N, CA, C and O atoms as a GROMACS GRO file, in nm:
protein
  460
    1MET      N    1   4.777   0.590   2.636
    1MET     CA    2   4.691   0.692   2.580
    1MET      C    3   4.557   0.629   2.545
    1MET      O    4   4.551   0.538   2.462
    2PRO      N    5   4.450   0.677   2.607
    2PRO     CA    6   4.317   0.623   2.575
    2PRO      C    7   4.271   0.668   2.436
    2PRO      O    8   4.298   0.780   2.393
    3ILE      N    9   4.201   0.579   2.369
    3ILE     CA   10   4.145   0.609   2.236
    3ILE      C   11   3.994   0.617   2.252
    3ILE      O   12   3.931   0.527   2.308
    4LYS      N   13   3.937   0.725   2.200
    4LYS     CA   14   3.792   0.742   2.203
    4LYS      C   15   3.738   0.728   2.061
    4LYS      O   16   3.784   0.796   1.969
    5ALA      N   17   3.644   0.640   2.046
    5ALA     CA   18   3.580   0.619   1.916
    5ALA      C   19   3.438   0.672   1.923
    5ALA      O   20   3.364   0.642   2.017
    6ARG      N   21   3.401   0.750   1.824
    6ARG     CA   22   3.266   0.806   1.817
    6ARG      C   23   3.204   0.776   1.682
    6ARG      O   24   3.273   0.738   1.587
    7GLY      N   25   3.075   0.792   1.676
    7GLY     CA   26   3.004   0.774   1.551
    7GLY      C   27   2.910   0.655   1.557
    7GLY      O   28   2.910   0.580   1.654
    8PRO      N   29   2.830   0.638   1.452
    8PRO     CA   30   2.725   0.535   1.452
    8PRO      C   31   2.778   0.392   1.465
    8PRO      O   32   2.710   0.305   1.520
    9LEU      N   33   2.898   0.368   1.416
    9LEU     CA   34   2.954   0.234   1.428
    9LEU      C   35   2.984   0.200   1.573
    9LEU      O   36   2.974   0.084   1.614
   10PHE      N   37   3.020   0.300   1.651
   10PHE     CA   38   3.063   0.277   1.789
   10PHE      C   39   2.955   0.305   1.892
   10PHE      O   40   2.962   0.253   2.004
   11ASP      N   41   2.856   0.387   1.859
   11ASP     CA   42   2.755   0.420   1.959
   11ASP      C   43   2.627   0.337   1.948
   11ASP      O   44   2.529   0.362   2.018
   12GLY      N   45   2.628   0.238   1.858
   12GLY     CA   46   2.514   0.147   1.848
   12GLY      C   47   2.400   0.193   1.761
   12GLY      O   48   2.296   0.126   1.757
   13THR      N   49   2.414   0.304   1.692
   13THR     CA   50   2.303   0.355   1.610
   13THR      C   51   2.313   0.318   1.462
   13THR      O   52   2.223   0.348   1.385
   14LEU      N   53   2.421   0.253   1.422
   14LEU     CA   54   2.442   0.223   1.280
   14LEU      C   55   2.330   0.137   1.222
   14LEU      O   56   2.275   0.169   1.116
   15ASN      N   57   2.294   0.028   1.291
   15ASN     CA   58   2.188  -0.059   1.238
   15ASN      C   59   2.058   0.016   1.220
   15ASN      O   60   1.990   0.000   1.118
   16LYS      N   61   2.021   0.098   1.317
   16LYS     CA   62   1.897   0.175   1.308
   16LYS      C   63   1.902   0.272   1.190
   16LYS      O   64   1.803   0.286   1.118
   17GLN      N   65   2.014   0.338   1.171
   17GLN     CA   66   2.027   0.432   1.060
   17GLN      C   67   2.019   0.360   0.925
   17GLN      O   68   1.960   0.412   0.830
   18ILE      N   69   2.079   0.244   0.917
   18ILE     CA   70   2.072   0.166   0.793
   18ILE      C   71   1.928   0.123   0.766
   18ILE      O   72   1.880   0.135   0.653
   19GLU      N   73   1.859   0.072   0.868
   19GLU     CA   74   1.720   0.029   0.851
   19GLU      C   75   1.631   0.146   0.809
   19GLU      O   76   1.548   0.131   0.719
   20GLU      N   77   1.648   0.261   0.872
   20GLU     CA   78   1.568   0.379   0.837
   20GLU      C   79   1.599   0.424   0.694
   20GLU      O   80   1.509   0.462   0.619
   21GLY      N   81   1.727   0.420   0.656
   21GLY     CA   82   1.765   0.456   0.520
   21GLY      C   83   1.708   0.361   0.418
   21GLY      O   84   1.663   0.403   0.311
   22MET      N   85   1.710   0.232   0.450
   22MET     CA   86   1.652   0.133   0.358
   22MET      C   87   1.504   0.159   0.338
   22MET      O   88   1.455   0.157   0.225
   23GLN      N   89   1.432   0.184   0.447
   23GLN     CA   90   1.287   0.208   0.435
   23GLN      C   91   1.259   0.336   0.358
   23GLN      O   92   1.167   0.340   0.276
   24GLU      N   93   1.339   0.442   0.382
   24GLU     CA   94   1.320   0.566   0.307
   24GLU      C   95   1.342   0.542   0.158
   24GLU      O   96   1.264   0.590   0.075
   25GLY      N   97   1.447   0.469   0.123
   25GLY     CA   98   1.475   0.440  -0.017
   25GLY      C   99   1.366   0.357  -0.081
   25GLY      O  100   1.330   0.379  -0.197
   26ILE      N  101   1.313   0.262  -0.006
   26ILE     CA  102   1.204   0.178  -0.057
   26ILE      C  103   1.078   0.263  -0.076
   26ILE      O  104   1.007   0.247  -0.176
   27ASP      N  105   1.049   0.352   0.019
   27ASP     CA  106   0.934   0.441   0.002
   27ASP      C  107   0.951   0.529  -0.121
   27ASP      O  108   0.855   0.552  -0.195
   28GLN      N  109   1.072   0.580  -0.143
   28GLN     CA  110   1.099   0.661  -0.262
   28GLN      C  111   1.080   0.578  -0.389
   28GLN      O  112   1.032   0.629  -0.489
   29ALA      N  113   1.119   0.451  -0.384
   29ALA     CA  114   1.100   0.362  -0.499
   29ALA      C  115   0.951   0.344  -0.529
   29ALA      O  116   0.911   0.339  -0.645
   30GLY      N  117   0.869   0.335  -0.424
   30GLY     CA  118   0.725   0.326  -0.444
   30GLY      C  119   0.670   0.449  -0.511
   30GLY      O  120   0.588   0.439  -0.604
   31ASP      N  121   0.713   0.565  -0.466
   31ASP     CA  122   0.670   0.690  -0.529
   31ASP      C  123   0.714   0.696  -0.674
   31ASP      O  124   0.638   0.736  -0.762
   32LEU      N  125   0.840   0.656  -0.699
   32LEU     CA  126   0.891   0.654  -0.836
   32LEU      C  127   0.814   0.554  -0.922
   32LEU      O  128   0.786   0.581  -1.039
   33GLY      N  129   0.780   0.440  -0.864
   33GLY     CA  130   0.703   0.339  -0.938
   33GLY      C  131   0.568   0.392  -0.981
   33GLY      O  132   0.527   0.373  -1.095
   34LEU      N  133   0.499   0.459  -0.890
   34LEU     CA  134   0.368   0.516  -0.925
   34LEU      C  135   0.383   0.622  -1.034
   34LEU      O  136   0.308   0.623  -1.131
   35LYS      N  137   0.480   0.710  -1.017
   35LYS     CA  138   0.502   0.816  -1.115
   35LYS      C  139   0.537   0.757  -1.252
   35LYS      O  140   0.487   0.802  -1.355
   36THR      N  141   0.624   0.657  -1.251
   36THR     CA  142   0.665   0.592  -1.376
   36THR      C  143   0.547   0.524  -1.443
   36THR      O  144   0.524   0.539  -1.563
   37PHE      N  145   0.471   0.447  -1.364
   37PHE     CA  146   0.356   0.376  -1.420
   37PHE      C  147   0.257   0.473  -1.482
   37PHE      O  148   0.211   0.453  -1.594
   38LYS      N  149   0.225   0.578  -1.408
   38LYS     CA  150   0.128   0.676  -1.458
   38LYS      C  151   0.179   0.743  -1.586
   38LYS      O  152   0.102   0.767  -1.678
   39GLY      N  153   0.307   0.774  -1.590
   39GLY     CA  154   0.364   0.836  -1.710
   39GLY      C  155   0.356   0.745  -1.830
   39GLY      O  156   0.320   0.788  -1.940
   40ILE      N  157   0.390   0.618  -1.811
   40ILE     CA  158   0.385   0.521  -1.921
   40ILE      C  159   0.240   0.499  -1.964
   40ILE      O  160   0.210   0.495  -2.083
   41ALA      N  161   0.150   0.483  -1.866
   41ALA     CA  162   0.008   0.461  -1.898
   41ALA      C  163  -0.049   0.577  -1.978
   41ALA      O  164  -0.126   0.556  -2.072
   42ASN      N  165  -0.012   0.698  -1.942
   42ASN     CA  166  -0.065   0.814  -2.014
   42ASN      C  167  -0.019   0.819  -2.159
   42ASN      O  168  -0.087   0.878  -2.243
   43THR      N  169   0.095   0.757  -2.189
   43THR     CA  170   0.142   0.755  -2.328
   43THR      C  171   0.087   0.636  -2.405
   43THR      O  172   0.082   0.641  -2.528
   44LYS      N  173   0.046   0.529  -2.336
   44LYS     CA  174   0.003   0.408  -2.406
   44LYS      C  175  -0.148   0.392  -2.419
   44LYS      O  176  -0.196   0.336  -2.518
   45PHE      N  177  -0.223   0.441  -2.321
   45PHE     CA  178  -0.369   0.428  -2.330
   45PHE      C  179  -0.420   0.528  -2.434
   45PHE      O  180  -0.389   0.647  -2.427
   46LYS      N  181  -0.499   0.479  -2.529
   46LYS     CA  182  -0.550   0.567  -2.635
   46LYS      C  183  -0.660   0.660  -2.586
   46LYS      O  184  -0.661   0.778  -2.622
   47ASN      N  185  -0.751   0.608  -2.507
   47ASN     CA  186  -0.863   0.687  -2.456
   47ASN      C  187  -0.873   0.669  -2.305
   47ASN      O  188  -0.968   0.608  -2.256
   48PRO      N  189  -0.777   0.722  -2.231
   48PRO     CA  190  -0.779   0.698  -2.087
   48PRO      C  191  -0.894   0.770  -2.018
   48PRO      O  192  -0.928   0.883  -2.050
   49THR      N  193  -0.954   0.699  -1.922
   49THR     CA  194  -1.062   0.759  -1.844
   49THR      C  195  -1.008   0.817  -1.714
   49THR      O  196  -1.073   0.900  -1.650
   50GLY      N  197  -0.892   0.776  -1.676
   50GLY     CA  198  -0.833   0.822  -1.550
   50GLY      C  199  -0.870   0.733  -1.433
   50GLY      O  200  -0.804   0.737  -1.329
   51LYS      N  201  -0.974   0.652  -1.448
   51LYS     CA  202  -1.018   0.566  -1.337
   51LYS      C  203  -0.910   0.466  -1.299
   51LYS      O  204  -0.881   0.446  -1.181
   52TYR      N  205  -0.850   0.404  -1.398
   52TYR     CA  206  -0.747   0.303  -1.368
   52TYR      C  207  -0.626   0.367  -1.302
   52TYR      O  208  -0.581   0.320  -1.197
   53VAL      N  209  -0.573   0.471  -1.360
   53VAL     CA  210  -0.454   0.537  -1.304
   53VAL      C  211  -0.484   0.592  -1.165
   53VAL      O  212  -0.396   0.589  -1.078
   54ALA      N  213  -0.605   0.641  -1.143
   54ALA     CA  214  -0.642   0.694  -1.011
   54ALA      C  215  -0.650   0.582  -0.906
   54ALA      O  216  -0.639   0.610  -0.787
   55SER      N  217  -0.669   0.458  -0.949
   55SER     CA  218  -0.681   0.347  -0.854
   55SER      C  219  -0.545   0.298  -0.805
   55SER      O  220  -0.538   0.218  -0.711
   56LEU      N  221  -0.438   0.343  -0.866
   56LEU     CA  222  -0.304   0.296  -0.828
   56LEU      C  223  -0.263   0.352  -0.693
   56LEU      O  224  -0.292   0.467  -0.661
   57ASN      N  225  -0.194   0.271  -0.614
   57ASN     CA  226  -0.139   0.319  -0.489
   57ASN      C  227  -0.017   0.236  -0.451
   57ASN      O  228   0.001   0.123  -0.498
   58ALA      N  229   0.066   0.294  -0.367
   58ALA     CA  230   0.184   0.225  -0.316
   58ALA      C  231   0.168   0.210  -0.166
   58ALA      O  232   0.130   0.305  -0.097
   59ARG      N  233   0.197   0.092  -0.116
   59ARG     CA  234   0.188   0.065   0.027
   59ARG      C  235   0.322   0.014   0.076
   59ARG      O  236   0.377  -0.082   0.023
   60SER      N  237   0.374   0.080   0.177
   60SER     CA  238   0.502   0.040   0.233
   60SER      C  239   0.486  -0.085   0.318
   60SER      O  240   0.394  -0.096   0.399
   61LEU      N  241   0.576  -0.177   0.298
   61LEU     CA  242   0.586  -0.297   0.380
   61LEU      C  243   0.723  -0.293   0.446
   61LEU      O  244   0.798  -0.198   0.426
   62ILE      N  245   0.757  -0.393   0.523
   62ILE     CA  246   0.890  -0.398   0.583
   62ILE      C  247   0.988  -0.438   0.473
   62ILE      O  248   0.980  -0.548   0.419
   63ASN      N  249   1.080  -0.348   0.441
   63ASN     CA  250   1.183  -0.369   0.339
   63ASN      C  251   1.126  -0.398   0.200
   63ASN      O  252   1.191  -0.464   0.119
   64ALA      N  253   1.006  -0.348   0.173
   64ALA     CA  254   0.947  -0.365   0.041
   64ALA      C  255   0.836  -0.263   0.023
   64ALA      O  256   0.789  -0.201   0.118
   65VAL      N  257   0.795  -0.247  -0.101
   65VAL     CA  258   0.680  -0.161  -0.131
   65VAL      C  259   0.592  -0.239  -0.229
   65VAL      O  260   0.642  -0.307  -0.318
   66LEU      N  261   0.463  -0.227  -0.210
   66LEU     CA  262   0.367  -0.294  -0.295
   66LEU      C  263   0.294  -0.188  -0.375
   66LEU      O  264   0.229  -0.100  -0.319
   67ILE      N  265   0.303  -0.198  -0.506
   67ILE     CA  266   0.229  -0.108  -0.594
   67ILE      C  267   0.114  -0.189  -0.652
   67ILE      O  268   0.136  -0.294  -0.712
   68THR      N  269  -0.007  -0.140  -0.634
   68THR     CA  270  -0.124  -0.216  -0.676
   68THR      C  271  -0.225  -0.125  -0.744
   68THR      O  272  -0.222  -0.003  -0.730
   69ASP      N  273  -0.314  -0.189  -0.817
   69ASP     CA  274  -0.420  -0.113  -0.885
   69ASP      C  275  -0.552  -0.123  -0.809
   69ASP      O  276  -0.659  -0.094  -0.864
   70GLY      N  277  -0.545  -0.163  -0.684
   70GLY     CA  278  -0.665  -0.167  -0.601
   70GLY      C  279  -0.765  -0.275  -0.641
   70GLY      O  280  -0.881  -0.267  -0.602
   71GLY      N  281  -0.721  -0.374  -0.717
   71GLY     CA  282  -0.809  -0.485  -0.753
   71GLY      C  283  -0.883  -0.468  -0.884
   71GLY      O  284  -0.962  -0.554  -0.921
   72LEU      N  285  -0.860  -0.358  -0.955
   72LEU     CA  286  -0.924  -0.344  -1.087
   72LEU      C  287  -0.865  -0.447  -1.183
   72LEU      O  288  -0.750  -0.489  -1.168
   73VAL      N  289  -0.944  -0.487  -1.279
   73VAL     CA  290  -0.899  -0.591  -1.370
   73VAL      C  291  -0.819  -0.529  -1.484
   73VAL      O  292  -0.875  -0.465  -1.574
   74TYR      N  293  -0.690  -0.548  -1.480
   74TYR     CA  294  -0.601  -0.509  -1.589
   74TYR      C  295  -0.555  -0.639  -1.652
   74TYR      O  296  -0.583  -0.664  -1.770
   75GLY      N  297  -0.488  -0.721  -1.579
   75GLY     CA  298  -0.458  -0.858  -1.612
   75GLY      C  299  -0.366  -0.884  -1.730
   75GLY      O  300  -0.330  -0.794  -1.805
   76PRO      N  301  -0.330  -1.011  -1.743
   76PRO     CA  302  -0.236  -1.053  -1.847
   76PRO      C  303  -0.276  -1.019  -1.990
   76PRO      O  304  -0.188  -0.982  -2.068
   77PRO      N  305  -0.404  -1.030  -2.029
   77PRO     CA  306  -0.437  -0.997  -2.168
   77PRO      C  307  -0.402  -0.853  -2.205
   77PRO      O  308  -0.357  -0.827  -2.317
   78LEU      N  309  -0.422  -0.760  -2.113
   78LEU     CA  310  -0.388  -0.621  -2.144
   78LEU      C  311  -0.238  -0.595  -2.129
   78LEU      O  312  -0.181  -0.516  -2.204
   79GLU      N  313  -0.173  -0.662  -2.034
   79GLU     CA  314  -0.029  -0.642  -2.013
   79GLU      C  315   0.051  -0.706  -2.126
   79GLU      O  316   0.137  -0.640  -2.186
   80ARG      N  317   0.025  -0.832  -2.154
   80ARG     CA  318   0.106  -0.905  -2.252
   80ARG      C  319   0.043  -0.911  -2.391
   80ARG      O  320   0.110  -0.940  -2.490
   81GLY      N  321  -0.086  -0.884  -2.396
   81GLY     CA  322  -0.154  -0.886  -2.526
   81GLY      C  323  -0.214  -1.022  -2.559
   81GLY      O  324  -0.187  -1.122  -2.493
   82HIS      N  325  -0.294  -1.022  -2.663
   82HIS     CA  326  -0.353  -1.144  -2.715
   82HIS      C  327  -0.400  -1.116  -2.858
   82HIS      O  328  -0.434  -1.002  -2.891
   83GLY      N  329  -0.400  -1.218  -2.939
   83GLY     CA  330  -0.439  -1.199  -3.078
   83GLY      C  331  -0.352  -1.095  -3.146
   83GLY      O  332  -0.229  -1.100  -3.135
   84SER      N  333  -0.414  -1.001  -3.216
   84SER     CA  334  -0.337  -0.899  -3.286
   84SER      C  335  -0.295  -0.783  -3.194
   84SER      O  336  -0.215  -0.698  -3.234
   85PHE      N  337  -0.348  -0.782  -3.072
   85PHE     CA  338  -0.312  -0.676  -2.976
   85PHE      C  339  -0.184  -0.715  -2.904
   85PHE      O  340  -0.177  -0.821  -2.841
   86GLY      N  341  -0.083  -0.632  -2.913
   86GLY     CA  342   0.049  -0.664  -2.859
   86GLY      C  343   0.064  -0.642  -2.709
   86GLY      O  344   0.165  -0.684  -2.652
   87GLY      N  345  -0.030  -0.578  -2.646
   87GLY     CA  346  -0.022  -0.554  -2.503
   87GLY      C  347   0.040  -0.419  -2.471
   87GLY      O  348   0.110  -0.360  -2.553
   88TYR      N  349   0.012  -0.372  -2.350
   88TYR     CA  350   0.064  -0.242  -2.308
   88TYR      C  351   0.202  -0.251  -2.244
   88TYR      O  352   0.283  -0.159  -2.258
   89HIS      N  353   0.231  -0.359  -2.174
   89HIS     CA  354   0.360  -0.381  -2.107
   89HIS      C  355   0.395  -0.271  -2.007
   89HIS      O  356   0.512  -0.239  -1.989
   90ILE      N  357   0.294  -0.213  -1.944
   90ILE     CA  358   0.317  -0.102  -1.852
   90ILE      C  359   0.383  -0.150  -1.724
   90ILE      O  360   0.480  -0.089  -1.677
   91TRP      N  361   0.333  -0.260  -1.666
   91TRP     CA  362   0.395  -0.311  -1.543
   91TRP      C  363   0.538  -0.357  -1.570
   91TRP      O  364   0.627  -0.333  -1.490
   92GLU      N  365   0.558  -0.422  -1.683
   92GLU     CA  366   0.693  -0.469  -1.719
   92GLU      C  367   0.790  -0.351  -1.735
   92GLU      O  368   0.901  -0.355  -1.683
   93ASP      N  369   0.748  -0.248  -1.805
   93ASP     CA  370   0.834  -0.131  -1.826
   93ASP      C  371   0.861  -0.058  -1.694
   93ASP      O  372   0.972  -0.010  -1.671
   94THR      N  373   0.760  -0.050  -1.608
   94THR     CA  374   0.778   0.013  -1.477
   94THR      C  375   0.877  -0.067  -1.394
   94THR      O  376   0.965  -0.010  -1.329
   95SER      N  377   0.864  -0.199  -1.396
   95SER     CA  378   0.954  -0.286  -1.321
   95SER      C  379   1.098  -0.270  -1.367
   95SER      O  380   1.190  -0.266  -1.284
   96LYS      N  381   1.119  -0.260  -1.497
   96LYS     CA  382   1.255  -0.242  -1.550
   96LYS      C  383   1.315  -0.110  -1.502
   96LYS      O  384   1.433  -0.104  -1.466
   97THR      N  385   1.235  -0.004  -1.501
   97THR     CA  386   1.283   0.126  -1.453
   97THR      C  387   1.320   0.118  -1.306
   97THR      O  388   1.426   0.166  -1.266
   98LEU      N  389   1.234   0.056  -1.225
   98LEU     CA  390   1.263   0.045  -1.082
   98LEU      C  391   1.385  -0.043  -1.055
   98LEU      O  392   1.463  -0.014  -0.965
   99ASP      N  393   1.401  -0.150  -1.132
   99ASP     CA  394   1.519  -0.236  -1.115
   99ASP      C  395   1.647  -0.156  -1.131
   99ASP      O  396   1.746  -0.181  -1.062
  100ARG      N  397   1.646  -0.059  -1.223
  100ARG     CA  398   1.766   0.022  -1.247
  100ARG      C  399   1.788   0.127  -1.138
  100ARG      O  400   1.901   0.168  -1.115
  101LYS      N  401   1.682   0.170  -1.072
  101LYS     CA  402   1.691   0.285  -0.981
  101LYS      C  403   1.687   0.253  -0.831
  101LYS      O  404   1.739   0.330  -0.751
  102VAL      N  405   1.627   0.141  -0.792
  102VAL     CA  406   1.599   0.119  -0.651
  102VAL      C  407   1.725   0.112  -0.565
  102VAL      O  408   1.727   0.167  -0.455
  103SER      N  409   1.830   0.046  -0.612
  103SER     CA  410   1.951   0.038  -0.529
  103SER      C  411   2.014   0.176  -0.512
  103SER      O  412   2.068   0.207  -0.406
  104GLU      N  413   2.007   0.258  -0.615
  104GLU     CA  414   2.059   0.394  -0.607
  104GLU      C  415   1.982   0.476  -0.502
  104GLU      O  416   2.042   0.550  -0.425
  105LEU      N  417   1.850   0.462  -0.500
  105LEU     CA  418   1.768   0.534  -0.403
  105LEU      C  419   1.799   0.490  -0.260
  105LEU      O  420   1.813   0.573  -0.170
  106VAL      N  421   1.809   0.360  -0.240
  106VAL     CA  422   1.835   0.306  -0.106
  106VAL      C  423   1.976   0.345  -0.059
  106VAL      O  424   1.994   0.386   0.055
  107GLU      N  425   2.073   0.331  -0.147
  107GLU     CA  426   2.210   0.367  -0.110
  107GLU      C  427   2.222   0.515  -0.073
  107GLU      O  428   2.291   0.549   0.023
  108ALA      N  429   2.155   0.602  -0.146
  108ALA     CA  430   2.159   0.745  -0.118
  108ALA      C  431   2.093   0.776   0.016
  108ALA      O  432   2.143   0.858   0.093
  109ALA      N  433   1.981   0.710   0.044
  109ALA     CA  434   1.911   0.733   0.171
  109ALA      C  435   1.994   0.685   0.290
  109ALA      O  436   1.994   0.750   0.395
  110ILE      N  437   2.064   0.575   0.275
  110ILE     CA  438   2.150   0.524   0.382
  110ILE      C  439   2.269   0.616   0.400
  110ILE      O  440   2.304   0.652   0.513
  111ALA      N  441   2.332   0.655   0.290
  111ALA     CA  442   2.450   0.743   0.297
  111ALA      C  443   2.416   0.875   0.366
  111ALA      O  444   2.497   0.928   0.442
  112LYS      N  445   2.298   0.927   0.340
  112LYS     CA  446   2.255   1.052   0.402
  112LYS      C  447   2.254   1.040   0.554
  112LYS      O  448   2.282   1.137   0.625
  113ARG      N  449   2.223   0.923   0.604
  113ARG     CA  450   2.214   0.904   0.748
  113ARG      C  451   2.347   0.872   0.815
  113ARG      O  452   2.369   0.913   0.929
  114ILE      N  453   2.434   0.803   0.747
  114ILE     CA  454   2.558   0.760   0.815
  114ILE      C  455   2.678   0.848   0.784
  114ILE      O  456   2.785   0.830   0.843
  115ASN      N  457   2.663   0.942   0.694
  115ASN     CA  458   2.776   1.032   0.664
  115ASN      C  459   2.772   1.156   0.750
  115ASN      O  460   2.859   1.242   0.737
   0.00000   0.00000   0.00000
């Protein structure tokens, strides 16, 4: 009796589906990172001009996403603080949120493709 196997594991499409799912999850993480950063910044900046938050963008790389402020000077003194100023810790807080969520986003995107 011949056995016929079907599906992504047997037809050679599994790797492609996993790669596409990983990239989709990473892109979603970039979107979440921007949204998270902007939300935190809006609560921490006392007199926001909007220029800094508007300069933020996410760029997809292969198996990664880069969230950047477009080269504006935010830097360690504002992030970590100095003197009596304790710092905003916006990048740190955003990173912690993404660390908790990114694997969930990637796993869901992969599952959507292979199920």
